[in-house]
Biopython code that builds the backbone (N, CA, C, O; Angstrom):
import numpy as np
from Bio.PDB.StructureBuilder import StructureBuilder

atoms = [
    (1, "MET", "N", (3.647, 49.700, -27.488)),
    (1, "MET", "CA", (3.281, 49.167, -28.537)),
    (1, "MET", "C", (4.101, 49.093, -29.739)),
    (1, "MET", "O", (4.643, 50.195, -29.818)),
    (2, "ARG", "N", (4.448, 48.414, -30.651)),
    (2, "ARG", "CA", (5.526, 48.207, -31.487)),
    (2, "ARG", "C", (5.449, 49.146, -32.825)),
    (2, "ARG", "O", (4.393, 49.207, -33.454)),
    (3, "GLU", "N", (6.268, 49.660, -33.115)),
    (3, "GLU", "CA", (6.012, 50.491, -34.581)),
    (3, "GLU", "C", (5.702, 49.356, -35.363)),
    (3, "GLU", "O", (6.085, 48.224, -35.066)),
    (4, "ILE", "N", (4.842, 49.699, -36.613)),
    (4, "ILE", "CA", (4.433, 48.897, -37.642)),
    (4, "ILE", "C", (5.073, 49.568, -38.966)),
    (4, "ILE", "O", (4.831, 50.689, -39.413)),
    (5, "GLU", "N", (6.013, 48.522, -39.510)),
    (5, "GLU", "CA", (6.805, 49.039, -40.753)),
    (5, "GLU", "C", (7.013, 47.791, -41.431)),
    (5, "GLU", "O", (7.140, 46.658, -40.967)),
    (6, "PHE", "N", (7.025, 48.235, -42.692)),
    (6, "PHE", "CA", (7.203, 46.790, -43.705)),
    (6, "PHE", "C", (8.281, 47.644, -45.095)),
    (6, "PHE", "O", (8.443, 48.850, -45.282)),
    (7, "ARG", "N", (8.742, 46.695, -45.714)),
    (7, "ARG", "CA", (9.908, 47.136, -46.494)),
    (7, "ARG", "C", (9.415, 46.040, -48.043)),
    (7, "ARG", "O", (8.670, 45.060, -48.070)),
    (8, "GLN", "N", (10.059, 46.601, -48.992)),
    (8, "GLN", "CA", (9.858, 45.896, -50.124)),
    (8, "GLN", "C", (11.268, 46.001, -51.082)),
    (8, "GLN", "O", (11.863, 47.076, -51.012)),
    (9, "TRP", "N", (11.713, 45.182, -51.775)),
    (9, "TRP", "CA", (12.579, 44.781, -52.577)),
    (9, "TRP", "C", (12.412, 45.584, -54.056)),
    (9, "TRP", "O", (11.649, 45.041, -54.855)),
    (10, "SER", "N", (12.908, 46.527, -54.374)),
    (10, "SER", "CA", (12.900, 46.968, -55.676)),
    (10, "SER", "C", (14.206, 47.842, -56.217)),
    (10, "SER", "O", (14.758, 48.828, -55.731)),
    (11, "SER", "N", (14.443, 47.166, -57.281)),
    (11, "SER", "CA", (15.806, 47.969, -58.126)),
    (11, "SER", "C", (16.956, 47.912, -57.288)),
    (11, "SER", "O", (17.850, 48.758, -57.262)),
    (12, "GLY", "N", (16.882, 46.765, -56.534)),
    (12, "GLY", "CA", (18.306, 46.452, -56.024)),
    (12, "GLY", "C", (18.699, 47.317, -54.470)),
    (12, "GLY", "O", (19.827, 47.603, -54.066)),
    (13, "CYS", "N", (17.228, 47.629, -53.726)),
    (13, "CYS", "CA", (17.053, 48.031, -52.444)),
    (13, "CYS", "C", (15.775, 47.901, -52.055)),
    (13, "CYS", "O", (14.814, 47.717, -52.802)),
    (14, "PHE", "N", (15.766, 48.002, -50.800)),
    (14, "PHE", "CA", (14.787, 47.984, -50.060)),
    (14, "PHE", "C", (14.067, 49.460, -49.570)),
    (14, "PHE", "O", (14.666, 50.352, -48.970)),
    (15, "HIS", "N", (12.657, 49.485, -49.972)),
    (15, "HIS", "CA", (11.808, 50.810, -49.636)),
    (15, "HIS", "C", (10.826, 50.471, -48.605)),
    (15, "HIS", "O", (10.054, 49.512, -48.589)),
    (16, "TYR", "N", (10.995, 51.520, -47.646)),
    (16, "TYR", "CA", (10.319, 51.244, -46.306)),
    (16, "TYR", "C", (9.305, 52.115, -46.069)),
    (16, "TYR", "O", (9.564, 53.294, -46.315)),
    (17, "TRP", "N", (8.082, 51.825, -45.606)),
    (17, "TRP", "CA", (6.796, 52.696, -45.248)),
    (17, "TRP", "C", (6.328, 51.881, -44.222)),
    (17, "TRP", "O", (6.564, 50.684, -44.065)),
    (18, "GLY", "N", (5.484, 52.791, -43.373)),
    (18, "GLY", "CA", (4.867, 52.421, -42.163)),
    (18, "GLY", "C", (5.047, 53.629, -40.916)),
    (18, "GLY", "O", (5.657, 54.698, -40.881)),
    (19, "SER", "N", (4.261, 52.943, -40.004)),
    (19, "SER", "CA", (4.275, 54.165, -38.689)),
    (19, "SER", "C", (5.883, 54.558, -38.023)),
    (19, "SER", "O", (6.129, 55.432, -37.192)),
    (20, "GLY", "N", (6.784, 53.676, -38.637)),
    (20, "GLY", "CA", (8.202, 53.973, -37.987)),
    (20, "GLY", "C", (9.037, 54.100, -38.955)),
    (20, "GLY", "O", (10.211, 54.075, -38.586)),
    (21, "ALA", "N", (8.818, 54.263, -40.360)),
    (21, "ALA", "CA", (9.553, 54.281, -41.275)),
    (21, "ALA", "C", (10.170, 55.829, -41.729)),
    (21, "ALA", "O", (9.424, 56.788, -41.528)),
    (22, "ASP", "N", (11.328, 56.042, -42.250)),
    (22, "ASP", "CA", (11.681, 57.169, -42.330)),
    (22, "ASP", "C", (11.555, 57.626, -43.661)),
    (22, "ASP", "O", (11.703, 58.840, -43.802)),
    (23, "SER", "N", (11.302, 56.914, -44.740)),
    (23, "SER", "CA", (11.485, 57.362, -46.051)),
    (23, "SER", "C", (10.139, 57.219, -46.701)),
    (23, "SER", "O", (9.906, 58.077, -47.553)),
    (24, "PHE", "N", (9.076, 56.208, -46.462)),
    (24, "PHE", "CA", (7.998, 55.855, -47.151)),
    (24, "PHE", "C", (7.073, 56.050, -46.448)),
    (24, "PHE", "O", (7.394, 56.052, -45.260)),
    (25, "THR", "N", (5.421, 56.325, -46.750)),
    (25, "THR", "CA", (4.524, 56.436, -45.620)),
    (25, "THR", "C", (3.267, 55.079, -46.141)),
    (25, "THR", "O", (2.339, 54.594, -45.493)),
    (26, "ARG", "N", (3.763, 54.777, -47.610)),
    (26, "ARG", "CA", (2.848, 53.651, -48.137)),
    (26, "ARG", "C", (3.633, 52.935, -49.184)),
    (26, "ARG", "O", (4.678, 53.371, -49.667)),
    (27, "PRO", "N", (2.877, 51.444, -49.604)),
    (27, "PRO", "CA", (3.822, 50.926, -50.529)),
    (27, "PRO", "C", (4.161, 51.607, -51.947)),
    (27, "PRO", "O", (3.450, 52.534, -52.333)),
    (28, "LEU", "N", (5.304, 51.129, -52.772)),
    (28, "LEU", "CA", (5.658, 51.495, -53.990)),
    (28, "LEU", "C", (4.284, 51.256, -55.079)),
    (28, "LEU", "O", (3.938, 50.108, -55.361)),
    (29, "SER", "N", (3.809, 52.049, -55.449)),
    (29, "SER", "CA", (2.834, 52.167, -56.470)),
    (29, "SER", "C", (3.010, 50.986, -57.655)),
    (29, "SER", "O", (2.278, 50.043, -57.957)),
    (30, "ASN", "N", (4.121, 51.384, -58.121)),
    (30, "ASN", "CA", (4.552, 50.505, -59.625)),
    (30, "ASN", "C", (5.177, 49.133, -58.927)),
    (30, "ASN", "O", (5.828, 48.372, -59.642)),
    (31, "CYS", "N", (4.977, 48.832, -57.562)),
    (31, "CYS", "CA", (5.489, 47.329, -57.171)),
    (31, "CYS", "C", (4.417, 46.797, -56.254)),
    (31, "CYS", "O", (4.686, 46.019, -55.339)),
    (32, "LEU", "N", (3.360, 47.170, -56.475)),
    (32, "LEU", "CA", (2.478, 46.017, -55.623)),
    (32, "LEU", "C", (2.319, 44.884, -55.901)),
    (32, "LEU", "O", (1.678, 44.276, -55.043)),
    (33, "ASP", "N", (2.729, 44.110, -57.030)),
    (33, "ASP", "CA", (2.911, 42.690, -57.339)),
    (33, "ASP", "C", (4.201, 42.418, -56.414)),
    (33, "ASP", "O", (4.075, 41.349, -55.816)),
    (34, "ILE", "N", (5.217, 42.981, -56.174)),
    (34, "ILE", "CA", (6.259, 42.646, -55.340)),
    (34, "ILE", "C", (5.902, 42.489, -53.845)),
    (34, "ILE", "O", (5.398, 43.420, -53.215)),
    (35, "PRO", "N", (6.230, 41.047, -53.185)),
    (35, "PRO", "CA", (5.974, 40.914, -51.768)),
    (35, "PRO", "C", (6.576, 41.790, -51.044)),
    (35, "PRO", "O", (7.753, 42.033, -51.312)),
    (36, "TYR", "N", (5.885, 42.524, -49.887)),
    (36, "TYR", "CA", (6.426, 42.863, -48.671)),
    (36, "TYR", "C", (6.523, 42.231, -47.468)),
    (36, "TYR", "O", (5.914, 41.233, -47.083)),
    (37, "GLU", "N", (7.465, 42.994, -46.817)),
    (37, "GLU", "CA", (7.805, 42.221, -45.520)),
    (37, "GLU", "C", (7.705, 43.119, -44.311)),
    (37, "GLU", "O", (7.903, 44.334, -44.352)),
    (38, "GLN", "N", (7.306, 42.266, -42.969)),
    (38, "GLN", "CA", (6.730, 43.017, -41.732)),
    (38, "GLN", "C", (8.030, 43.244, -40.843)),
    (38, "GLN", "O", (8.669, 42.209, -40.654)),
    (39, "TYR", "N", (8.399, 44.069, -40.425)),
    (39, "TYR", "CA", (9.244, 44.328, -39.259)),
    (39, "TYR", "C", (8.797, 43.816, -37.917)),
    (39, "TYR", "O", (7.671, 44.125, -37.527)),
    (40, "THR", "N", (9.506, 43.130, -37.244)),
    (40, "THR", "CA", (9.161, 42.220, -35.960)),
    (40, "THR", "C", (8.910, 43.193, -34.881)),
    (40, "THR", "O", (8.147, 42.929, -33.952)),
    (41, "GLY", "N", (9.421, 44.101, -34.966)),
    (41, "GLY", "CA", (9.336, 45.171, -33.738)),
    (41, "GLY", "C", (10.634, 45.049, -32.758)),
    (41, "GLY", "O", (10.520, 45.353, -31.570)),
    (42, "LEU", "N", (11.695, 44.659, -33.221)),
    (42, "LEU", "CA", (12.634, 43.657, -32.400)),
    (42, "LEU", "C", (13.820, 44.298, -32.725)),
    (42, "LEU", "O", (13.711, 44.725, -33.874)),
    (43, "LEU", "N", (15.259, 44.654, -32.090)),
    (43, "LEU", "CA", (16.336, 44.913, -32.559)),
    (43, "LEU", "C", (17.407, 43.953, -32.333)),
    (43, "LEU", "O", (17.316, 43.219, -31.349)),
    (44, "ASP", "N", (18.313, 43.866, -33.035)),
    (44, "ASP", "CA", (19.405, 42.857, -32.400)),
    (44, "ASP", "C", (20.642, 43.887, -31.478)),
    (44, "ASP", "O", (20.559, 45.075, -31.166)),
    (45, "LYS", "N", (21.563, 43.062, -31.265)),
    (45, "LYS", "CA", (22.402, 43.316, -30.085)),
    (45, "LYS", "C", (23.281, 44.529, -31.084)),
    (45, "LYS", "O", (23.909, 45.358, -30.425)),
    (46, "ASN", "N", (23.337, 44.639, -32.377)),
    (46, "ASN", "CA", (23.910, 45.604, -33.178)),
    (46, "ASN", "C", (23.008, 46.777, -33.409)),
    (46, "ASN", "O", (23.391, 47.655, -34.182)),
    (47, "GLY", "N", (21.724, 46.887, -32.750)),
    (47, "GLY", "CA", (20.844, 47.744, -33.173)),
    (47, "GLY", "C", (20.030, 47.705, -34.532)),
    (47, "GLY", "O", (19.372, 48.658, -34.949)),
    (48, "LYS", "N", (20.149, 46.557, -35.131)),
    (48, "LYS", "CA", (19.509, 46.391, -36.644)),
    (48, "LYS", "C", (18.233, 45.681, -36.222)),
    (48, "LYS", "O", (18.130, 44.813, -35.356)),
    (49, "GLU", "N", (17.242, 46.223, -37.014)),
    (49, "GLU", "CA", (15.867, 45.866, -37.309)),
    (49, "GLU", "C", (15.918, 44.330, -37.416)),
    (49, "GLU", "O", (16.969, 43.808, -37.785)),
    (50, "CYS", "N", (14.966, 43.663, -37.149)),
    (50, "CYS", "CA", (14.452, 42.198, -37.561)),
    (50, "CYS", "C", (13.420, 42.274, -38.494)),
    (50, "CYS", "O", (12.366, 42.613, -37.956)),
    (51, "PHE", "N", (13.325, 42.063, -39.825)),
    (51, "PHE", "CA", (12.331, 42.052, -40.520)),
    (51, "PHE", "C", (12.135, 40.531, -41.155)),
    (51, "PHE", "O", (13.117, 39.799, -41.276)),
    (52, "ALA", "N", (10.881, 40.124, -41.531)),
    (52, "ALA", "CA", (10.547, 38.850, -42.454)),
    (52, "ALA", "C", (11.527, 39.265, -43.285)),
    (52, "ALA", "O", (11.899, 40.425, -43.464)),
    (53, "GLY", "N", (12.219, 37.567, -44.143)),
    (53, "GLY", "CA", (13.090, 37.634, -45.085)),
    (53, "GLY", "C", (14.862, 37.819, -44.700)),
    (53, "GLY", "O", (15.851, 37.582, -45.394)),
    (54, "ASP", "N", (14.737, 38.302, -43.400)),
    (54, "ASP", "CA", (16.183, 38.506, -43.073)),
    (54, "ASP", "C", (16.912, 37.163, -42.841)),
    (54, "ASP", "O", (16.308, 36.303, -42.199)),
    (55, "LEU", "N", (17.986, 36.938, -43.241)),
    (55, "LEU", "CA", (18.983, 35.911, -43.006)),
    (55, "LEU", "C", (19.828, 36.134, -41.607)),
    (55, "LEU", "O", (20.774, 36.905, -41.446)),
    (56, "ARG", "N", (19.354, 35.431, -40.840)),
    (56, "ARG", "CA", (20.138, 35.570, -39.426)),
    (56, "ARG", "C", (20.844, 34.449, -38.740)),
    (56, "ARG", "O", (20.113, 33.468, -38.601)),
    (57, "LYS", "N", (22.375, 34.268, -38.146)),
    (57, "LYS", "CA", (22.759, 33.525, -37.698)),
    (57, "LYS", "C", (22.813, 33.580, -35.931)),
    (57, "LYS", "O", (23.331, 34.350, -35.123)),
    (58, "TYR", "N", (22.009, 32.364, -35.829)),
    (58, "TYR", "CA", (22.003, 32.248, -34.194)),
    (58, "TYR", "C", (22.437, 31.006, -33.557)),
    (58, "TYR", "O", (22.048, 30.016, -34.177)),
    (59, "HIS", "N", (23.113, 30.757, -32.529)),
    (59, "HIS", "CA", (23.704, 29.874, -32.114)),
    (59, "HIS", "C", (24.734, 28.818, -33.400)),
    (59, "HIS", "O", (25.032, 27.626, -33.475)),
    (60, "GLY", "N", (24.956, 29.832, -34.097)),
    (60, "GLY", "CA", (26.219, 29.183, -35.079)),
    (60, "GLY", "C", (25.381, 28.898, -36.118)),
    (60, "GLY", "O", (26.061, 28.949, -37.143)),
    (61, "LYS", "N", (23.994, 28.563, -36.431)),
    (61, "LYS", "CA", (23.338, 28.268, -37.357)),
    (61, "LYS", "C", (22.593, 29.544, -38.490)),
    (61, "LYS", "O", (22.251, 30.688, -38.194)),
    (62, "LEU", "N", (22.531, 28.993, -39.547)),
    (62, "LEU", "CA", (21.566, 30.266, -40.735)),
    (62, "LEU", "C", (20.259, 30.023, -40.484)),
    (62, "LEU", "O", (19.829, 28.871, -40.554)),
    (63, "TYR", "N", (19.472, 31.056, -40.166)),
    (63, "TYR", "CA", (18.276, 31.059, -40.439)),
    (63, "TYR", "C", (17.271, 31.952, -41.067)),
    (63, "TYR", "O", (17.576, 33.119, -40.818)),
    (64, "VAL", "N", (16.092, 31.856, -41.849)),
    (64, "VAL", "CA", (15.471, 32.682, -42.497)),
    (64, "VAL", "C", (14.694, 33.059, -41.578)),
    (64, "VAL", "O", (14.328, 32.130, -40.858)),
    (65, "VAL", "N", (14.013, 34.765, -41.132)),
    (65, "VAL", "CA", (13.133, 34.751, -40.561)),
    (65, "VAL", "C", (11.557, 34.849, -41.579)),
    (65, "VAL", "O", (11.520, 35.399, -42.680)),
    (66, "VAL", "N", (10.523, 34.279, -40.998)),
    (66, "VAL", "CA", (9.280, 34.103, -41.694)),
    (66, "VAL", "C", (8.352, 34.081, -40.850)),
    (66, "VAL", "O", (8.525, 33.690, -39.696)),
    (67, "THR", "N", (7.133, 34.539, -41.353)),
    (67, "THR", "CA", (5.936, 34.829, -40.603)),
    (67, "THR", "C", (4.893, 34.026, -41.199)),
    (67, "THR", "O", (5.036, 33.492, -42.299)),
    (68, "ASP", "N", (3.560, 33.904, -40.303)),
    (68, "ASP", "CA", (2.317, 33.031, -40.932)),
    (68, "ASP", "C", (1.446, 34.259, -40.899)),
    (68, "ASP", "O", (0.332, 33.998, -41.352)),
    (69, "GLY", "N", (1.570, 35.399, -40.549)),
    (69, "GLY", "CA", (1.013, 36.421, -40.530)),
    (69, "GLY", "C", (0.367, 36.908, -38.961)),
    (69, "GLY", "O", (-0.453, 37.809, -38.782)),
    (70, "TRP", "N", (0.936, 36.115, -38.012)),
    (70, "TRP", "CA", (0.263, 36.310, -36.703)),
    (70, "TRP", "C", (1.723, 36.147, -35.539)),
    (70, "TRP", "O", (1.682, 36.612, -34.400)),
    (71, "ARG", "N", (2.608, 35.608, -35.948)),
    (71, "ARG", "CA", (3.758, 35.571, -35.112)),
    (71, "ARG", "C", (5.206, 35.331, -36.047)),
    (71, "ARG", "O", (5.098, 34.972, -37.219)),
    (72, "PHE", "N", (6.300, 35.518, -35.543)),
    (72, "PHE", "CA", (7.540, 35.497, -36.480)),
    (72, "PHE", "C", (8.493, 34.307, -36.027)),
    (72, "PHE", "O", (8.615, 34.073, -34.824)),
    (73, "ARG", "N", (9.020, 33.719, -36.770)),
    (73, "ARG", "CA", (9.844, 32.602, -36.202)),
    (73, "ARG", "C", (11.251, 32.279, -37.533)),
    (73, "ARG", "O", (11.325, 32.464, -38.748)),
    (74, "PHE", "N", (12.144, 31.747, -36.523)),
    (74, "PHE", "CA", (13.537, 31.537, -37.142)),
    (74, "PHE", "C", (13.356, 30.151, -37.989)),
    (74, "PHE", "O", (13.015, 29.157, -37.348)),
    (75, "GLU", "N", (13.550, 30.044, -39.282)),
    (75, "GLU", "CA", (13.024, 29.010, -39.821)),
    (75, "GLU", "C", (14.457, 28.518, -40.601)),
    (75, "GLU", "O", (15.249, 29.323, -41.092)),
    (76, "ARG", "N", (14.593, 27.381, -40.616)),
    (76, "ARG", "CA", (15.942, 26.526, -40.939)),
    (76, "ARG", "C", (15.138, 25.395, -41.610)),
    (76, "ARG", "O", (14.274, 24.710, -41.062)),
    (77, "ASN", "N", (15.554, 25.314, -42.858)),
    (77, "ASN", "CA", (14.594, 24.043, -43.525)),
    (77, "ASN", "C", (15.982, 23.592, -44.729)),
    (77, "ASN", "O", (16.219, 24.233, -45.753)),
    (78, "LEU", "N", (16.503, 22.747, -44.415)),
    (78, "LEU", "CA", (17.760, 22.303, -45.015)),
    (78, "LEU", "C", (17.192, 20.720, -45.546)),
    (78, "LEU", "O", (17.671, 19.776, -44.918)),
    (79, "VAL", "N", (16.333, 20.431, -46.515)),
    (79, "VAL", "CA", (16.020, 19.258, -46.819)),
    (79, "VAL", "C", (16.901, 18.438, -46.989)),
    (79, "VAL", "O", (16.964, 17.372, -46.378)),
    (80, "GLU", "N", (17.781, 18.862, -47.926)),
    (80, "GLU", "CA", (19.422, 17.955, -48.362)),
    (80, "GLU", "C", (20.171, 17.413, -47.294)),
    (80, "GLU", "O", (20.860, 16.401, -47.412)),
    (81, "PHE", "N", (20.019, 18.227, -46.001)),
    (81, "PHE", "CA", (20.917, 17.856, -44.959)),
    (81, "PHE", "C", (19.735, 16.826, -43.812)),
    (81, "PHE", "O", (20.123, 16.235, -42.804)),
    (82, "GLY", "N", (18.606, 16.844, -44.210)),
    (82, "GLY", "CA", (17.464, 16.311, -43.528)),
    (82, "GLY", "C", (17.136, 16.947, -41.922)),
    (82, "GLY", "O", (16.740, 16.377, -40.905)),
    (83, "GLU", "N", (17.454, 18.229, -42.165)),
    (83, "GLU", "CA", (17.298, 19.129, -40.914)),
    (83, "GLU", "C", (16.210, 20.338, -41.271)),
    (83, "GLU", "O", (16.166, 21.068, -42.261)),
    (84, "ASN", "N", (15.331, 20.279, -40.080)),
    (84, "ASN", "CA", (14.194, 21.109, -40.168)),
    (84, "ASN", "C", (14.136, 21.588, -38.629)),
    (84, "ASN", "O", (13.948, 20.799, -37.704)),
    (85, "GLU", "N", (14.324, 23.002, -38.462)),
    (85, "GLU", "CA", (13.900, 23.626, -37.091)),
    (85, "GLU", "C", (13.166, 24.623, -37.335)),
    (85, "GLU", "O", (13.114, 25.048, -38.489)),
    (86, "SER", "N", (12.708, 24.997, -36.697)),
    (86, "SER", "CA", (11.596, 26.399, -36.109)),
    (86, "SER", "C", (12.033, 27.205, -34.960)),
    (86, "SER", "O", (12.138, 26.444, -33.998)),
    (87, "ILE", "N", (12.317, 28.338, -34.659)),
    (87, "ILE", "CA", (12.269, 28.751, -33.370)),
    (87, "ILE", "C", (11.443, 30.004, -33.250)),
    (87, "ILE", "O", (11.525, 30.862, -34.128)),
    (88, "THR", "N", (10.631, 30.158, -32.182)),
    (88, "THR", "CA", (9.721, 31.599, -32.094)),
    (88, "THR", "C", (10.380, 32.622, -31.997)),
    (88, "THR", "O", (11.202, 32.514, -31.088)),
    (89, "VAL", "N", (10.413, 33.573, -32.504)),
    (89, "VAL", "CA", (11.216, 34.940, -32.614)),
    (89, "VAL", "C", (10.504, 35.705, -30.966)),
    (89, "VAL", "O", (9.291, 35.867, -30.835)),
    (90, "ASP", "N", (11.271, 35.995, -30.128)),
    (90, "ASP", "CA", (11.353, 36.930, -29.154)),
    (90, "ASP", "C", (12.509, 37.623, -29.092)),
    (90, "ASP", "O", (13.468, 37.327, -29.805)),
    (91, "GLU", "N", (12.525, 38.621, -28.225)),
    (91, "GLU", "CA", (13.268, 39.647, -28.143)),
    (91, "GLU", "C", (14.671, 38.870, -27.638)),
    (91, "GLU", "O", (15.742, 39.334, -28.028)),
    (92, "ASP", "N", (14.664, 38.022, -27.017)),
    (92, "ASP", "CA", (16.242, 37.417, -26.549)),
    (92, "ASP", "C", (16.709, 36.886, -27.774)),
    (92, "ASP", "O", (17.889, 37.058, -28.080)),
    (93, "VAL", "N", (15.834, 36.178, -28.620)),
    (93, "VAL", "CA", (16.425, 35.431, -29.673)),
    (93, "VAL", "C", (16.844, 36.325, -30.972)),
    (93, "VAL", "O", (17.673, 35.789, -31.706)),
    (94, "VAL", "N", (16.464, 37.380, -31.281)),
    (94, "VAL", "CA", (16.832, 38.209, -32.136)),
    (94, "VAL", "C", (18.148, 39.137, -31.543)),
    (94, "VAL", "O", (19.128, 39.489, -32.200)),
    (95, "TYR", "N", (17.899, 39.390, -30.263)),
    (95, "TYR", "CA", (19.283, 40.200, -29.555)),
    (95, "TYR", "C", (20.228, 39.444, -29.752)),
    (95, "TYR", "O", (21.361, 39.926, -29.737)),
    (96, "GLU", "N", (20.065, 38.222, -29.964)),
    (96, "GLU", "CA", (21.272, 37.140, -29.502)),
    (96, "GLU", "C", (21.652, 36.824, -31.241)),
    (96, "GLU", "O", (22.583, 36.034, -31.397)),
    (97, "SER", "N", (21.089, 37.306, -32.354)),
    (97, "SER", "CA", (21.111, 36.837, -33.602)),
    (97, "SER", "C", (22.132, 37.620, -34.222)),
    (97, "SER", "O", (22.615, 38.559, -33.589)),
    (98, "ASP", "N", (22.520, 37.359, -35.368)),
    (98, "ASP", "CA", (23.301, 38.300, -36.326)),
    (98, "ASP", "C", (22.817, 38.622, -37.616)),
    (98, "ASP", "O", (22.731, 37.660, -38.380)),
    (99, "LEU", "N", (22.455, 39.811, -38.087)),
    (99, "LEU", "CA", (22.032, 39.919, -39.341)),
    (99, "LEU", "C", (23.136, 39.601, -40.375)),
    (99, "LEU", "O", (24.197, 40.224, -40.352)),
    (100, "LEU", "N", (22.930, 38.803, -41.119)),
    (100, "LEU", "CA", (23.733, 38.529, -42.319)),
    (100, "LEU", "C", (23.379, 38.879, -43.498)),
    (100, "LEU", "O", (24.254, 38.807, -44.361)),
    (101, "GLY", "N", (22.259, 39.273, -43.827)),
    (101, "GLY", "CA", (21.669, 39.754, -45.203)),
    (101, "GLY", "C", (20.071, 39.512, -45.229)),
    (101, "GLY", "O", (19.320, 39.611, -44.259)),
    (102, "ASN", "N", (19.737, 39.193, -46.479)),
    (102, "ASN", "CA", (18.263, 38.627, -46.688)),
    (102, "ASN", "C", (18.029, 37.956, -47.913)),
    (102, "ASN", "O", (19.019, 37.594, -48.548)),
    (103, "ILE", "N", (16.801, 37.704, -48.396)),
    (103, "ILE", "CA", (16.807, 36.786, -49.467)),
    (103, "ILE", "C", (16.842, 37.113, -50.593)),
    (103, "ILE", "O", (16.943, 36.316, -51.526)),
    (104, "TYR", "N", (16.753, 38.513, -50.719)),
    (104, "TYR", "CA", (17.043, 39.078, -51.770)),
    (104, "TYR", "C", (18.449, 39.477, -52.342)),
    (104, "TYR", "O", (18.672, 39.680, -53.536)),
    (105, "GLU", "N", (19.283, 39.554, -51.419)),
    (105, "GLU", "CA", (20.672, 39.811, -51.621)),
    (105, "GLU", "C", (21.352, 38.176, -51.847)),
    (105, "GLU", "O", (22.288, 37.987, -52.624)),
    (106, "ASN", "N", (20.880, 37.355, -51.248)),
    (106, "ASN", "CA", (21.237, 36.136, -51.479)),
    (106, "ASN", "C", (20.091, 35.220, -51.894)),
    (106, "ASN", "O", (19.320, 34.715, -51.078)),
    (107, "PRO", "N", (20.020, 35.014, -53.378)),
    (107, "PRO", "CA", (18.687, 34.707, -53.983)),
    (107, "PRO", "C", (18.794, 33.110, -53.653)),
    (107, "PRO", "O", (17.753, 32.452, -53.650)),
    (108, "ILE", "N", (19.938, 32.539, -53.400)),
    (108, "ILE", "CA", (19.933, 31.095, -53.004)),
    (108, "ILE", "C", (18.834, 30.700, -52.151)),
    (108, "ILE", "O", (18.171, 29.688, -52.374)),
    (109, "PHE", "N", (18.608, 31.558, -51.079)),
    (109, "PHE", "CA", (17.569, 31.277, -50.087)),
    (109, "PHE", "C", (16.031, 31.826, -50.433)),
    (109, "PHE", "O", (15.038, 31.534, -49.767)),
    (110, "LEU", "N", (16.041, 32.519, -51.391)),
    (110, "LEU", "CA", (14.469, 33.211, -51.755)),
    (110, "LEU", "C", (13.617, 31.798, -52.224)),
    (110, "LEU", "O", (12.519, 31.562, -51.721)),
    (111, "GLU", "N", (14.186, 30.956, -53.159)),
    (111, "GLU", "CA", (13.079, 29.559, -53.176)),
    (111, "GLU", "C", (12.751, 28.866, -52.102)),
    (111, "GLU", "O", (11.566, 28.603, -51.900)),
    (112, "THR", "N", (13.563, 28.527, -51.386)),
    (112, "THR", "CA", (13.246, 27.989, -50.434)),
    (112, "THR", "C", (12.220, 28.648, -49.392)),
    (112, "THR", "O", (11.297, 27.983, -48.920)),
    (113, "SER", "N", (12.441, 30.038, -49.051)),
    (113, "SER", "CA", (11.917, 30.756, -47.951)),
    (113, "SER", "C", (10.454, 31.063, -48.660)),
    (113, "SER", "O", (9.454, 31.120, -47.944)),
    (114, "MET", "N", (10.373, 31.234, -49.900)),
    (114, "MET", "CA", (9.074, 31.320, -50.642)),
    (114, "MET", "C", (7.926, 30.132, -50.521)),
    (114, "MET", "O", (6.714, 30.176, -50.734)),
    (115, "LYS", "N", (8.653, 29.225, -50.161)),
    (115, "LYS", "CA", (7.839, 27.712, -49.977)),
    (115, "LYS", "C", (7.217, 27.687, -48.296)),
    (115, "LYS", "O", (6.347, 26.896, -47.934)),
    (116, "THR", "N", (7.853, 28.704, -47.405)),
    (116, "THR", "CA", (7.526, 28.867, -45.749)),
    (116, "THR", "C", (6.714, 30.095, -45.338)),
    (116, "THR", "O", (6.115, 30.217, -44.270)),
    (117, "ARG", "N", (6.771, 30.951, -46.288)),
    (117, "ARG", "CA", (6.628, 32.267, -45.739)),
    (117, "ARG", "C", (5.516, 32.903, -46.058)),
    (117, "ARG", "O", (4.920, 32.640, -47.103)),
    (118, "ASN", "N", (5.155, 33.689, -45.322)),
    (118, "ASN", "CA", (3.344, 34.377, -45.704)),
    (118, "ASN", "C", (3.794, 35.767, -45.939)),
    (118, "ASN", "O", (4.371, 36.451, -45.094)),
    (119, "TYR", "N", (3.441, 36.205, -47.350)),
    (119, "TYR", "CA", (3.859, 37.507, -47.752)),
    (119, "TYR", "C", (2.381, 38.520, -47.401)),
    (119, "TYR", "O", (1.204, 38.241, -47.629)),
    (120, "TRP", "N", (3.012, 39.842, -46.733)),
    (120, "TRP", "CA", (1.825, 40.435, -46.710)),
    (120, "TRP", "C", (1.583, 41.311, -47.903)),
    (120, "TRP", "O", (2.404, 42.034, -48.467)),
    (121, "ARG", "N", (-0.004, 41.079, -48.266)),
    (121, "ARG", "CA", (-0.117, 41.871, -49.969)),
    (121, "ARG", "C", (-1.251, 42.776, -49.238)),
    (121, "ARG", "O", (-1.844, 43.651, -49.869)),
]
sb = StructureBuilder()
sb.init_structure("model")
sb.init_model(0)
sb.init_chain("A")
sb.init_seg("    ")
for serial, (resi, resn, name, xyz) in enumerate(atoms, 1):
    if name == "N":
        sb.init_residue(resn, " ", resi, " ")
    sb.init_atom(name, np.array(xyz, "f"), 0.0, 1.0, " ", f" {name:<3s}", serial, name[0])
structure = sb.get_structure()
């Protein structure tokens, strides 16, 4: 069974909580209006955890990790280039991907991902 872990972006850094988190056991009480993101339970080849909201490079393309509440996907929605692609996240896909950052550290992706992702509240 995978660890249930979440993170929230606040004051320029992530705060983690859940069964596998090292720092917090519950959401930040002063940040309940801030969306939080769930851990996929998967690690990449560098041992980095994969969360919803991550920006990942997979087979030379940039993807945002999104969830619909039941499953995770690598989403590539580049309307300006006429490109839309979705890949179901599994152990092999995450392992072969590289973590580039997240939508909060790269706000250009925040607006696009807000349209396609489901936040856990």
